[in-house]
N, CA, C and O atoms as CSV, one atom per row, in Angstrom:
chain,resi,resn,atom,element,x,y,z
A,1,MET,N,N,144.201,-186.849,-62.869
A,1,MET,CA,C,143.363,-185.953,-62.074
A,1,MET,C,C,143.250,-186.529,-60.618
A,1,MET,O,O,143.112,-187.735,-60.414
A,2,SER,N,N,143.310,-185.674,-59.706
A,2,SER,CA,C,143.172,-186.025,-58.349
A,2,SER,C,C,142.125,-185.095,-57.668
A,2,SER,O,O,142.235,-183.869,-57.681
A,3,ASP,N,N,141.110,-185.761,-57.076
A,3,ASP,CA,C,140.029,-184.994,-56.540
A,3,ASP,C,C,139.490,-185.647,-55.287
A,3,ASP,O,O,139.882,-186.778,-54.998
A,4,PHE,N,N,138.634,-185.023,-54.539
A,4,PHE,CA,C,138.136,-185.548,-53.286
A,4,PHE,C,C,136.616,-185.423,-53.252
A,4,PHE,O,O,136.040,-184.513,-53.849
A,5,VAL,N,N,136.000,-186.319,-52.568
A,5,VAL,CA,C,134.541,-186.218,-52.204
A,5,VAL,C,C,134.575,-186.120,-50.714
A,5,VAL,O,O,135.283,-186.868,-50.039
A,6,LEU,N,N,133.779,-185.160,-50.185
A,6,LEU,CA,C,133.735,-184.916,-48.768
A,6,LEU,C,C,132.274,-184.956,-48.302
A,6,LEU,O,O,131.374,-184.381,-48.913
A,7,ARG,N,N,132.090,-185.682,-47.163
A,7,ARG,CA,C,130.819,-185.725,-46.509
A,7,ARG,C,C,130.980,-185.579,-45.014
A,7,ARG,O,O,131.955,-186.074,-44.450
A,8,MET,N,N,130.063,-184.921,-44.367
A,8,MET,CA,C,130.017,-184.769,-42.942
A,8,MET,C,C,128.858,-185.536,-42.324
A,8,MET,O,O,127.738,-185.497,-42.833
A,9,TYR,N,N,129.128,-186.233,-41.229
A,9,TYR,CA,C,128.157,-187.082,-40.485
A,9,TYR,C,C,128.071,-186.666,-39.073
A,9,TYR,O,O,129.033,-186.153,-38.502
A,10,ASP,N,N,126.887,-186.886,-38.475
A,10,ASP,CA,C,126.600,-186.619,-37.099
A,10,ASP,C,C,127.127,-187.757,-36.181
A,10,ASP,O,O,127.495,-187.520,-35.031
A,11,THR,N,N,127.151,-188.945,-36.703
A,11,THR,CA,C,127.546,-190.059,-35.846
A,11,THR,C,C,128.651,-190.933,-36.590
A,11,THR,O,O,128.702,-190.996,-37.818
A,12,LEU,N,N,129.485,-191.566,-35.787
A,12,LEU,CA,C,130.523,-192.468,-36.342
A,12,LEU,C,C,129.914,-193.662,-37.064
A,12,LEU,O,O,130.357,-194.013,-38.157
A,13,PRO,N,N,128.851,-194.323,-36.436
A,13,PRO,CA,C,128.301,-195.487,-37.134
A,13,PRO,C,C,127.809,-195.130,-38.565
A,13,PRO,O,O,128.006,-195.911,-39.496
A,14,HIS,N,N,127.214,-194.028,-38.720
A,14,HIS,CA,C,126.683,-193.591,-40.066
A,14,HIS,C,C,127.938,-193.420,-41.094
A,14,HIS,O,O,127.907,-193.874,-42.237
A,15,ALA,N,N,128.964,-192.764,-40.589
A,15,ALA,CA,C,130.170,-192.601,-41.414
A,15,ALA,C,C,130.783,-193.951,-41.766
A,15,ALA,O,O,131.246,-194.149,-42.890
A,16,GLU,N,N,130.788,-194.892,-40.799
A,16,GLU,CA,C,131.312,-196.215,-41.036
A,16,GLU,C,C,130.510,-196.951,-41.991
A,16,GLU,O,O,131.080,-197.714,-42.771
A,17,LEU,N,N,129.183,-196.800,-42.020
A,17,LEU,CA,C,128.356,-197.486,-43.052
A,17,LEU,C,C,128.778,-196.915,-44.434
A,17,LEU,O,O,128.904,-197.698,-45.375
A,18,ALA,N,N,128.987,-195.671,-44.590
A,18,ALA,CA,C,129.420,-195.081,-45.914
A,18,ALA,C,C,130.810,-195.590,-46.247
A,18,ALA,O,O,131.074,-195.937,-47.399
A,19,ARG,N,N,131.684,-195.641,-45.294
A,19,ARG,CA,C,133.075,-196.212,-45.612
A,19,ARG,C,C,132.977,-197.641,-46.084
A,19,ARG,O,O,133.618,-198.021,-47.064
A,20,ASP,N,N,132.172,-198.447,-45.387
A,20,ASP,CA,C,132.071,-199.860,-45.732
A,20,ASP,C,C,131.532,-200.035,-47.112
A,20,ASP,O,O,131.984,-200.930,-47.827
A,21,ALA,N,N,130.581,-199.223,-47.531
A,21,ALA,CA,C,129.984,-199.314,-48.875
A,21,ALA,C,C,131.046,-198.960,-49.936
A,21,ALA,O,O,131.170,-199.611,-50.973
A,22,LEU,N,N,131.761,-197.950,-49.637
A,22,LEU,CA,C,132.901,-197.522,-50.546
A,22,LEU,C,C,133.938,-198.597,-50.715
A,22,LEU,O,O,134.379,-198.880,-51.829
A,23,LEU,N,N,134.340,-199.213,-49.579
A,23,LEU,CA,C,135.272,-200.299,-49.629
A,23,LEU,C,C,134.808,-201.489,-50.431
A,23,LEU,O,O,135.557,-202.096,-51.196
A,24,ALA,N,N,133.493,-201.809,-50.219
A,24,ALA,CA,C,132.877,-202.926,-50.926
A,24,ALA,C,C,132.832,-202.629,-52.471
A,24,ALA,O,O,132.802,-203.551,-53.286
A,25,ALA,N,N,132.828,-201.397,-52.812
A,25,ALA,CA,C,132.732,-200.982,-54.202
A,25,ALA,C,C,134.134,-200.954,-54.851
A,25,ALA,O,O,134.266,-200.686,-56.045
A,26,GLY,N,N,135.140,-201.224,-54.073
A,26,GLY,CA,C,136.501,-201.272,-54.677
A,26,GLY,C,C,137.421,-200.115,-54.312
A,26,GLY,O,O,138.583,-200.089,-54.717
A,27,TYR,N,N,136.921,-199.195,-53.573
A,27,TYR,CA,C,137.843,-198.067,-53.124
A,27,TYR,C,C,138.822,-198.692,-52.021
A,27,TYR,O,O,138.433,-199.489,-51.168
A,28,GLY,N,N,140.068,-198.258,-52.134
A,28,GLY,CA,C,141.066,-198.695,-51.214
A,28,GLY,C,C,140.960,-197.993,-49.815
A,28,GLY,O,O,140.444,-196.884,-49.673
A,29,THR,N,N,141.471,-198.708,-48.838
A,29,THR,CA,C,141.468,-198.065,-47.439
A,29,THR,C,C,142.258,-196.803,-47.405
A,29,THR,O,O,142.007,-195.943,-46.560
A,30,GLU,N,N,143.275,-196.646,-48.354
A,30,GLU,CA,C,144.047,-195.410,-48.377
A,30,GLU,C,C,143.254,-194.258,-48.928
A,30,GLU,O,O,143.550,-193.090,-48.676
A,31,GLN,N,N,142.213,-194.618,-49.705
A,31,GLN,CA,C,141.315,-193.587,-50.420
A,31,GLN,C,C,140.216,-193.074,-49.551
A,31,GLN,O,O,139.727,-191.966,-49.768
A,32,VAL,N,N,139.804,-193.848,-48.562
A,32,VAL,CA,C,138.686,-193.535,-47.742
A,32,VAL,C,C,139.114,-193.262,-46.301
A,32,VAL,O,O,139.561,-194.153,-45.578
A,33,GLN,N,N,138.959,-192.006,-45.917
A,33,GLN,CA,C,139.462,-191.630,-44.604
A,33,GLN,C,C,138.304,-191.075,-43.728
A,33,GLN,O,O,137.459,-190.325,-44.216
A,34,ILE,N,N,138.280,-191.444,-42.471
A,34,ILE,CA,C,137.283,-190.887,-41.512
A,34,ILE,C,C,138.072,-190.103,-40.454
A,34,ILE,O,O,139.099,-190.579,-39.972
A,35,GLU,N,N,137.610,-188.941,-40.105
A,35,GLU,CA,C,138.279,-188.179,-39.170
A,35,GLU,C,C,137.266,-187.464,-38.276
A,35,GLU,O,O,136.369,-186.777,-38.764
A,36,ALA,N,N,137.428,-187.643,-36.906
A,36,ALA,CA,C,136.615,-186.919,-35.962
A,36,ALA,C,C,136.934,-185.460,-35.888
A,36,ALA,O,O,138.103,-185.118,-35.709
A,37,MET,N,N,136.061,-184.650,-36.003
A,37,MET,CA,C,136.379,-183.196,-36.076
A,37,MET,C,C,136.436,-182.597,-34.669
A,37,MET,O,O,137.128,-181.597,-34.477
A,38,ASN,N,N,135.762,-183.144,-33.709
A,38,ASN,CA,C,135.726,-182.752,-32.375
A,38,ASN,C,C,135.259,-183.877,-31.450
A,38,ASN,O,O,134.769,-184.896,-31.937
A,39,SER,N,N,135.389,-183.729,-30.204
A,39,SER,CA,C,134.906,-184.687,-29.261
A,39,SER,C,C,133.444,-184.762,-29.175
A,39,SER,O,O,132.791,-183.734,-29.355
A,40,GLU,N,N,132.853,-185.897,-28.912
A,40,GLU,CA,C,131.398,-186.019,-28.703
A,40,GLU,C,C,130.999,-185.175,-27.475
A,40,GLU,O,O,129.832,-184.793,-27.384
A,41,ALA,N,N,131.866,-184.879,-26.568
A,41,ALA,CA,C,131.575,-184.094,-25.423
A,41,ALA,C,C,131.884,-182.611,-25.688
A,41,ALA,O,O,131.779,-181.791,-24.775
A,42,GLY,N,N,132.248,-182.273,-26.874
A,42,GLY,CA,C,132.622,-180.963,-27.220
A,42,GLY,C,C,131.457,-179.998,-27.425
A,42,GLY,O,O,130.325,-180.303,-27.052
A,43,PRO,N,N,131.725,-178.853,-28.009
A,43,PRO,CA,C,130.654,-177.832,-28.030
A,43,PRO,C,C,129.504,-178.229,-28.908
A,43,PRO,O,O,129.661,-178.983,-29.868
A,44,VAL,N,N,128.344,-177.712,-28.569
A,44,VAL,CA,C,127.112,-177.998,-29.269
A,44,VAL,C,C,126.537,-176.621,-29.717
A,44,VAL,O,O,126.986,-175.551,-29.304
A,45,GLN,N,N,125.565,-176.733,-30.546
A,45,GLN,CA,C,124.894,-175.498,-31.012
A,45,GLN,C,C,123.690,-175.256,-30.061
A,45,GLN,O,O,122.841,-176.134,-29.904
A,46,GLY,N,N,123.625,-174.082,-29.442
A,46,GLY,CA,C,122.609,-173.831,-28.450
A,46,GLY,C,C,122.839,-172.428,-27.845
A,46,GLY,O,O,123.624,-171.634,-28.363
A,47,ASN,N,N,122.187,-172.173,-26.827
A,47,ASN,CA,C,122.310,-170.892,-26.172
A,47,ASN,C,C,123.334,-170.945,-25.026
A,47,ASN,O,O,123.032,-171.510,-23.975
A,48,PHE,N,N,124.508,-170.385,-25.195
A,48,PHE,CA,C,125.548,-170.522,-24.199
A,48,PHE,C,C,125.392,-169.400,-23.102
A,48,PHE,O,O,125.872,-169.568,-21.981
A,49,THR,N,N,124.727,-168.277,-23.440
A,49,THR,CA,C,124.711,-167.177,-22.567
A,49,THR,C,C,123.616,-167.159,-21.505
A,49,THR,O,O,123.716,-166.424,-20.522
A,50,VAL,N,N,122.542,-167.987,-21.705
A,50,VAL,CA,C,121.463,-167.997,-20.774
A,50,VAL,C,C,121.333,-169.314,-20.009
A,50,VAL,O,O,121.058,-169.307,-18.809
A,51,GLY,N,N,121.519,-170.386,-20.662
A,51,GLY,CA,C,121.449,-171.675,-19.961
A,51,GLY,C,C,119.979,-172.154,-19.878
A,51,GLY,O,O,119.066,-171.437,-20.288
A,52,ASP,N,N,119.772,-173.323,-19.364
A,52,ASP,CA,C,118.375,-173.841,-19.198
A,52,ASP,C,C,117.902,-173.626,-17.794
A,52,ASP,O,O,118.201,-174.412,-16.895
A,53,ARG,N,N,117.188,-172.601,-17.611
A,53,ARG,CA,C,116.614,-172.348,-16.314
A,53,ARG,C,C,115.040,-172.347,-16.383
A,53,ARG,O,O,114.357,-171.732,-15.565
A,54,SER,N,N,114.544,-173.048,-17.370
A,54,SER,CA,C,113.070,-173.087,-17.541
A,54,SER,C,C,112.366,-173.775,-16.392
A,54,SER,O,O,111.143,-173.691,-16.282
A,55,ASP,N,N,113.115,-174.458,-15.527
A,55,ASP,CA,C,112.442,-175.087,-14.362
A,55,ASP,C,C,112.391,-174.207,-13.166
A,55,ASP,O,O,111.878,-174.595,-12.117
A,56,ARG,N,N,112.925,-173.005,-13.309
A,56,ARG,CA,C,112.937,-172.045,-12.122
A,56,ARG,C,C,111.808,-171.120,-12.269
A,56,ARG,O,O,111.378,-170.848,-13.389
A,57,SER,N,N,111.283,-170.598,-11.154
A,57,SER,CA,C,110.242,-169.618,-11.203
A,57,SER,C,C,110.684,-168.168,-10.984
A,57,SER,O,O,109.865,-167.248,-10.989
A,58,ASP,N,N,112.050,-167.976,-10.784
A,58,ASP,CA,C,112.560,-166.685,-10.456
A,58,ASP,C,C,113.336,-166.072,-11.618
A,58,ASP,O,O,114.385,-165.463,-11.411
A,59,HIS,N,N,112.835,-166.227,-12.814
A,59,HIS,CA,C,113.568,-165.701,-13.995
A,59,HIS,C,C,112.752,-164.581,-14.682
A,59,HIS,O,O,112.707,-164.481,-15.908
A,60,SER,N,N,112.150,-163.796,-13.891
A,60,SER,CA,C,111.476,-162.542,-14.398
A,60,SER,C,C,110.437,-162.814,-15.550
A,60,SER,O,O,110.279,-161.986,-16.447
A,61,GLY,N,N,109.787,-163.905,-15.506
A,61,GLY,CA,C,108.766,-164.190,-16.510
A,61,GLY,C,C,109.222,-164.910,-17.691
A,61,GLY,O,O,108.399,-165.398,-18.464
A,62,ILE,N,N,110.512,-165.012,-17.889
A,62,ILE,CA,C,111.035,-165.673,-19.091
A,62,ILE,C,C,110.760,-167.162,-18.896
A,62,ILE,O,O,111.189,-167.776,-17.919
A,63,GLY,N,N,110.061,-167.691,-19.817
A,63,GLY,CA,C,109.765,-169.136,-19.821
A,63,GLY,C,C,108.435,-169.483,-19.167
A,63,GLY,O,O,107.975,-170.621,-19.267
A,64,ASP,N,N,107.805,-168.507,-18.492
A,64,ASP,CA,C,106.535,-168.808,-17.929
A,64,ASP,C,C,105.443,-169.220,-18.873
A,64,ASP,O,O,104.536,-169.987,-18.550
A,65,SER,N,N,105.588,-168.631,-20.138
A,65,SER,CA,C,104.620,-168.930,-21.131
A,65,SER,C,C,105.040,-170.040,-22.017
A,65,SER,O,O,104.322,-170.354,-22.967
A,66,GLY,N,N,106.160,-170.659,-21.774
A,66,GLY,CA,C,106.702,-171.768,-22.563
A,66,GLY,C,C,107.648,-171.285,-23.630
A,66,GLY,O,O,108.260,-172.111,-24.306
A,67,ASP,N,N,107.804,-169.964,-23.820
A,67,ASP,CA,C,108.640,-169.378,-24.849
A,67,ASP,C,C,110.109,-169.736,-24.507
A,67,ASP,O,O,110.874,-170.015,-25.430
A,68,TYR,N,N,110.507,-169.741,-23.308
A,68,TYR,CA,C,111.924,-170.034,-23.047
A,68,TYR,C,C,112.359,-171.410,-23.458
A,68,TYR,O,O,113.410,-171.602,-24.070
A,69,GLY,N,N,111.528,-172.364,-23.109
A,69,GLY,CA,C,111.797,-173.757,-23.477
A,69,GLY,C,C,111.897,-173.945,-24.981
A,69,GLY,O,O,112.789,-174.638,-25.471
A,70,GLU,N,N,110.971,-173.319,-25.717
A,70,GLU,CA,C,110.980,-173.480,-27.176
A,70,GLU,C,C,112.212,-172.802,-27.766
A,70,GLU,O,O,112.744,-173.263,-28.775
A,71,SER,N,N,112.649,-171.767,-27.178
A,71,SER,CA,C,113.722,-170.943,-27.791
A,71,SER,C,C,115.108,-171.426,-27.366
A,71,SER,O,O,116.023,-171.393,-28.188
A,72,PHE,N,N,115.304,-171.861,-26.156
A,72,PHE,CA,C,116.607,-172.103,-25.583
A,72,PHE,C,C,116.966,-173.564,-25.204
A,72,PHE,O,O,118.137,-173.941,-25.194
A,73,ARG,N,N,115.967,-174.340,-24.904
A,73,ARG,CA,C,116.276,-175.615,-24.437
A,73,ARG,C,C,116.842,-176.607,-25.429
A,73,ARG,O,O,117.676,-177.439,-25.072
A,74,THR,N,N,116.392,-176.526,-26.685
A,74,THR,CA,C,116.818,-177.425,-27.728
A,74,THR,C,C,118.290,-177.241,-28.060
A,74,THR,O,O,118.719,-176.128,-28.366
A,75,VAL,N,N,119.033,-178.267,-28.007
A,75,VAL,CA,C,120.422,-178.205,-28.331
A,75,VAL,C,C,120.725,-179.257,-29.430
A,75,VAL,O,O,120.226,-180.380,-29.366
A,76,ARG,N,N,121.475,-178.914,-30.349
A,76,ARG,CA,C,121.807,-179.794,-31.492
A,76,ARG,C,C,123.311,-179.966,-31.570
A,76,ARG,O,O,124.055,-178.985,-31.559
A,77,GLN,N,N,123.754,-181.196,-31.647
A,77,GLN,CA,C,125.088,-181.460,-31.860
A,77,GLN,C,C,125.421,-181.329,-33.413
A,77,GLN,O,O,124.720,-181.911,-34.240
A,78,GLY,N,N,126.406,-180.622,-33.747
A,78,GLY,CA,C,126.814,-180.397,-35.097
A,78,GLY,C,C,127.483,-181.628,-35.688
A,78,GLY,O,O,127.918,-182.542,-34.987
A,79,ALA,N,N,127.544,-181.604,-37.039
A,79,ALA,CA,C,128.259,-182.714,-37.710
A,79,ALA,C,C,129.693,-182.744,-37.259
A,79,ALA,O,O,130.398,-181.736,-37.291
A,80,ILE,N,N,130.126,-183.953,-36.825
A,80,ILE,CA,C,131.485,-184.022,-36.217
A,80,ILE,C,C,132.390,-185.040,-36.863
A,80,ILE,O,O,133.567,-185.147,-36.517
A,81,ILE,N,N,131.849,-185.780,-37.792
A,81,ILE,CA,C,132.659,-186.821,-38.460
A,81,ILE,C,C,132.901,-186.495,-39.959
A,81,ILE,O,O,131.936,-186.350,-40.709
A,82,LYS,N,N,134.129,-186.382,-40.386
A,82,LYS,CA,C,134.433,-186.024,-41.794
A,82,LYS,C,C,134.882,-187.284,-42.491
A,82,LYS,O,O,135.799,-187.962,-42.027
A,83,LEU,N,N,134.229,-187.613,-43.628
A,83,LEU,CA,C,134.603,-188.729,-44.481
A,83,LEU,C,C,135.169,-188.134,-45.793
A,83,LEU,O,O,134.492,-187.355,-46.464
A,84,THR,N,N,136.376,-188.498,-46.139
A,84,THR,CA,C,137.005,-188.022,-47.367
A,84,THR,C,C,137.357,-189.127,-48.242
A,84,THR,O,O,137.966,-190.105,-47.811
A,85,VAL,N,N,136.970,-189.002,-49.544
A,85,VAL,CA,C,137.279,-190.099,-50.482
A,85,VAL,C,C,138.142,-189.473,-51.572
A,85,VAL,O,O,137.710,-188.511,-52.208
A,86,ALA,N,N,139.373,-189.998,-51.814
A,86,ALA,CA,C,140.266,-189.583,-52.844
A,86,ALA,C,C,139.829,-190.342,-54.103
A,86,ALA,O,O,139.746,-191.570,-54.099
A,87,VAL,N,N,139.559,-189.612,-55.153
A,87,VAL,CA,C,139.195,-190.185,-56.414
A,87,VAL,C,C,140.084,-189.721,-57.557
A,87,VAL,O,O,140.561,-188.586,-57.549
A,88,GLU,N,N,140.316,-190.596,-58.552
A,88,GLU,CA,C,141.279,-190.291,-59.616
A,88,GLU,C,C,140.659,-189.886,-60.941
A,88,GLU,O,O,141.366,-189.539,-61.887
A,89,SER,N,N,139.366,-189.932,-61.003
A,89,SER,CA,C,138.707,-189.629,-62.321
A,89,SER,C,C,137.303,-189.120,-62.080
A,89,SER,O,O,136.733,-189.275,-60.999
A,90,ASP,N,N,136.765,-188.512,-63.115
A,90,ASP,CA,C,135.352,-187.970,-63.015
A,90,ASP,C,C,134.360,-189.135,-62.723
A,90,ASP,O,O,133.423,-189.017,-61.932
A,91,ALA,N,N,134.643,-190.288,-63.436
A,91,ALA,CA,C,133.733,-191.455,-63.278
A,91,ALA,C,C,133.762,-191.928,-61.818
A,91,ALA,O,O,132.712,-192.181,-61.227
A,92,ARG,N,N,134.967,-192.047,-61.234
A,92,ARG,CA,C,135.050,-192.499,-59.819
A,92,ARG,C,C,134.459,-191.478,-58.855
A,92,ARG,O,O,133.914,-191.834,-57.810
A,93,HIS,N,N,134.575,-190.201,-59.224
A,93,HIS,CA,C,133.929,-189.133,-58.404
A,93,HIS,C,C,132.379,-189.369,-58.404
A,93,HIS,O,O,131.742,-189.390,-57.351
A,94,ALA,N,N,131.819,-189.540,-59.601
A,94,ALA,CA,C,130.400,-189.730,-59.707
A,94,ALA,C,C,129.977,-191.012,-58.965
A,94,ALA,O,O,128.968,-191.020,-58.260
A,95,GLN,N,N,130.732,-192.060,-59.127
A,95,GLN,CA,C,130.406,-193.326,-58.446
A,95,GLN,C,C,130.393,-193.149,-56.950
A,95,GLN,O,O,129.449,-193.581,-56.288
A,96,ALA,N,N,131.434,-192.513,-56.389
A,96,ALA,CA,C,131.495,-192.262,-54.969
A,96,ALA,C,C,130.306,-191.464,-54.466
A,96,ALA,O,O,129.715,-191.765,-53.428
A,97,MET,N,N,129.976,-190.437,-55.234
A,97,MET,CA,C,128.813,-189.578,-54.894
A,97,MET,C,C,127.561,-190.452,-54.853
A,97,MET,O,O,126.773,-190.357,-53.913
A,98,ASP,N,N,127.377,-191.276,-55.835
A,98,ASP,CA,C,126.193,-192.146,-55.923
A,98,ASP,C,C,126.130,-193.140,-54.723
A,98,ASP,O,O,125.075,-193.335,-54.119
A,99,ILE,N,N,127.217,-193.716,-54.425
A,99,ILE,CA,C,127.252,-194.645,-53.302
A,99,ILE,C,C,126.925,-193.908,-52.001
A,99,ILE,O,O,126.118,-194.391,-51.207
A,100,LEU,N,N,127.527,-192.777,-51.780
A,100,LEU,CA,C,127.238,-191.984,-50.505
A,100,LEU,C,C,125.770,-191.515,-50.490
A,100,LEU,O,O,125.144,-191.507,-49.430
A,101,ASP,N,N,125.230,-191.136,-51.617
A,101,ASP,CA,C,123.822,-190.709,-51.626
A,101,ASP,C,C,122.873,-191.894,-51.276
A,101,ASP,O,O,121.887,-191.714,-50.563
A,102,ARG,N,N,123.180,-193.057,-51.772
A,102,ARG,CA,C,122.400,-194.235,-51.460
A,102,ARG,C,C,122.517,-194.647,-49.963
A,102,ARG,O,O,121.517,-195.036,-49.359
A,103,VAL,N,N,123.703,-194.564,-49.378
A,103,VAL,CA,C,123.898,-194.900,-48.035
A,103,VAL,C,C,123.179,-193.871,-47.204
A,103,VAL,O,O,122.468,-194.235,-46.268
A,104,ASP,N,N,123.331,-192.622,-47.503
A,104,ASP,CA,C,122.623,-191.508,-46.718
A,104,ASP,C,C,121.118,-191.725,-46.774
A,104,ASP,O,O,120.441,-191.630,-45.750
A,105,ALA,N,N,120.624,-191.997,-47.874
A,105,ALA,CA,C,119.142,-192.175,-48.057
A,105,ALA,C,C,118.600,-193.415,-47.271
A,105,ALA,O,O,117.499,-193.371,-46.723
A,106,SER,N,N,119.397,-194.516,-47.231
A,106,SER,CA,C,119.027,-195.708,-46.518
A,106,SER,C,C,119.116,-195.553,-44.956
A,106,SER,O,O,118.444,-196.248,-44.194
A,107,ALA,N,N,119.963,-194.626,-44.559
A,107,ALA,CA,C,120.232,-194.447,-43.189
A,107,ALA,C,C,119.238,-193.436,-42.512
A,107,ALA,O,O,119.137,-193.328,-41.290
A,108,SER,N,N,118.532,-192.725,-43.397
A,108,SER,CA,C,117.614,-191.688,-42.795
A,108,SER,C,C,116.339,-192.322,-42.265
A,108,SER,O,O,115.474,-191.622,-41.739
């Protein structure tokens, strides 16, 4: 049996913690792969059509009540780091999932 465990991370250090825990548990370096899905300077989730003009007073009332800032200013970077673990059995799949769950819980 050949299977994979996949996790997505927002930061490289968090993904590296997970990889290090898997390597310490006996997974080989060829089994645990980290891949950057896009650049840290790449696209983010937010409002691309309006932009942040909440500091301007000439925007026809938008933002005067604070609605603009609440709706459009917050920008969130999506998960950009993919960690893939190749596993050869159901037991190793379950073990990898358990390790990753513990690492994710401790990093929160």
